[in-house]
Backbone as CSV, one residue per row, in Angstrom:
resi,resn,N_x,N_y,N_z,CA_x,CA_y,CA_z,C_x,C_y,C_z
1,MET,5.158,-65.922,-92.194,6.061,-67.188,-91.480,4.579,-68.079,-91.216
2,ALA,5.309,-69.737,-91.677,4.511,-70.584,-91.230,4.498,-70.593,-89.677
3,LYS,2.980,-71.985,-89.312,3.110,-72.315,-88.153,3.918,-73.252,-87.696
4,ALA,4.343,-73.572,-86.841,5.200,-74.800,-86.555,4.283,-76.225,-86.555
5,ALA,4.426,-77.561,-86.967,3.631,-78.571,-87.164,3.773,-79.234,-85.564
6,SER,5.005,-79.084,-84.930,5.184,-79.630,-83.694,4.794,-79.048,-82.807
7,ILE,4.402,-79.372,-81.830,4.192,-78.811,-80.378,4.836,-79.263,-79.502
8,LYS,5.132,-78.792,-77.889,5.495,-79.284,-76.704,4.791,-79.678,-75.649
9,ILE,4.387,-80.677,-75.460,2.968,-80.890,-74.478,3.847,-81.837,-72.946
10,LYS,2.920,-81.241,-72.369,3.619,-81.576,-70.620,2.747,-83.096,-70.693
11,LEU,3.091,-84.330,-70.390,2.334,-85.400,-70.184,2.502,-85.832,-68.498
12,LEU,1.261,-85.283,-67.813,1.158,-85.655,-66.119,0.988,-86.728,-65.708
13,SER,1.752,-87.383,-64.670,1.079,-88.750,-64.150,-0.376,-88.950,-64.059
14,SER,-1.334,-90.011,-64.112,-2.278,-90.205,-63.699,-2.682,-90.739,-62.028
15,ALA,-1.443,-91.001,-61.588,-0.807,-91.486,-60.071,-1.355,-90.255,-59.374
16,ASP,-1.449,-88.752,-59.305,-1.147,-87.775,-58.729,0.230,-87.766,-57.907
17,THR,1.368,-87.751,-58.684,2.430,-87.938,-57.669,3.198,-86.183,-58.409
18,GLY,2.439,-85.828,-59.380,3.130,-84.559,-59.780,3.988,-84.488,-60.719
19,TYR,4.195,-85.697,-61.261,6.167,-86.075,-61.735,5.425,-85.931,-63.634
20,PHE,5.841,-85.472,-64.184,5.795,-85.242,-65.712,7.040,-85.272,-66.616
21,TYR,6.506,-85.978,-67.939,7.251,-85.661,-68.861,6.811,-84.566,-69.831
22,VAL,8.017,-84.206,-70.642,7.844,-83.389,-71.826,7.904,-83.871,-72.597
23,ALA,7.301,-83.824,-74.052,7.187,-84.522,-75.278,6.612,-83.757,-76.498
24,LYS,7.530,-83.928,-77.695,7.042,-83.200,-78.920,5.787,-83.627,-79.506
25,LYS,4.682,-83.082,-79.762,3.931,-83.785,-80.914,3.186,-83.011,-81.943
26,ASN,3.332,-83.922,-83.131,2.497,-82.947,-84.314,1.134,-83.036,-84.266
27,SER,0.644,-81.451,-84.040,-0.662,-81.583,-84.000,-1.610,-81.428,-85.259
28,ARG,-0.805,-81.343,-85.929,-1.798,-81.252,-87.356,-2.061,-82.710,-87.815
29,THR,-1.506,-84.121,-87.667,-1.740,-85.413,-87.377,-2.636,-86.135,-86.501
30,GLN,-1.951,-85.441,-85.305,-2.913,-86.038,-83.866,-3.201,-84.793,-82.859
31,THR,-4.708,-84.861,-83.657,-5.366,-84.034,-83.188,-6.183,-84.587,-81.757
32,ASP,-5.567,-85.820,-81.123,-6.533,-86.204,-79.824,-5.542,-86.192,-79.049
33,LYS,-6.299,-85.942,-77.596,-5.014,-86.027,-76.309,-4.226,-87.335,-76.436
34,LEU,-3.125,-87.130,-76.156,-2.046,-87.751,-75.925,-2.151,-88.884,-74.801
35,VAL,-2.071,-90.385,-74.427,-2.186,-91.423,-73.493,-0.832,-92.036,-73.728
36,LYS,0.238,-92.062,-72.863,1.212,-92.665,-72.907,1.321,-93.598,-71.384
37,LYS,2.239,-95.280,-71.482,2.058,-95.775,-70.370,3.475,-95.596,-70.057
38,LYS,3.950,-94.734,-69.051,5.247,-94.379,-68.776,5.716,-94.663,-67.552
39,TYR,7.398,-95.196,-67.034,7.203,-95.325,-65.794,7.430,-93.658,-64.912
40,ASP,6.732,-93.681,-63.635,6.512,-92.769,-62.747,7.830,-92.880,-61.527
41,PRO,8.773,-92.275,-61.825,9.685,-92.878,-60.432,9.191,-92.489,-58.845
42,VAL,8.306,-91.568,-58.809,7.645,-91.347,-57.866,6.683,-92.394,-57.008
43,ALA,5.840,-92.796,-57.617,5.217,-94.157,-57.581,5.639,-95.153,-57.677
44,LYS,6.975,-95.642,-58.454,7.638,-96.642,-58.440,7.177,-98.062,-59.463
45,LYS,6.588,-97.461,-60.251,5.395,-98.143,-61.311,5.589,-97.510,-62.838
46,HIS,4.743,-98.406,-63.471,4.181,-97.851,-64.960,2.915,-97.223,-64.314
47,VAL,2.529,-96.294,-64.632,1.368,-95.710,-64.646,0.664,-94.627,-66.331
48,GLU,-0.495,-94.358,-66.585,-0.877,-93.315,-67.861,-0.525,-92.057,-67.816
49,PHE,0.150,-91.716,-68.310,0.218,-90.522,-68.942,-0.451,-89.519,-69.589
50,ARG,-1.331,-88.507,-69.092,-2.123,-87.825,-69.983,-1.783,-86.606,-70.336
51,GLU,-1.776,-85.877,-71.553,-1.411,-84.944,-72.157,-2.080,-83.806,-71.345
52,THR,-1.334,-82.677,-71.247,-1.961,-81.130,-70.297,-1.052,-80.261,-71.162
53,LYS,-1.382,-79.021,-70.864,-1.076,-77.880,-71.523,0.505,-77.201,-70.499
54,ILE,1.564,-77.362,-71.505,2.540,-76.458,-70.869,2.059,-75.260,-70.471
55,LYS,2.187,-74.763,-69.325,2.068,-73.054,-68.593,3.353,-71.888,-68.672
């Protein structure tokens, strides 16, 4: 059976609040770490969210 192209990743807040989003990414086309600017409701502002592994 073939390996899935898309994997689930955790986007962790760079504001060190512990808040995170879960997203999918195609591991074959996007080989680098994903960084998105999204809203952190704990910090109450937009911050960068960086890709980490789901444990």
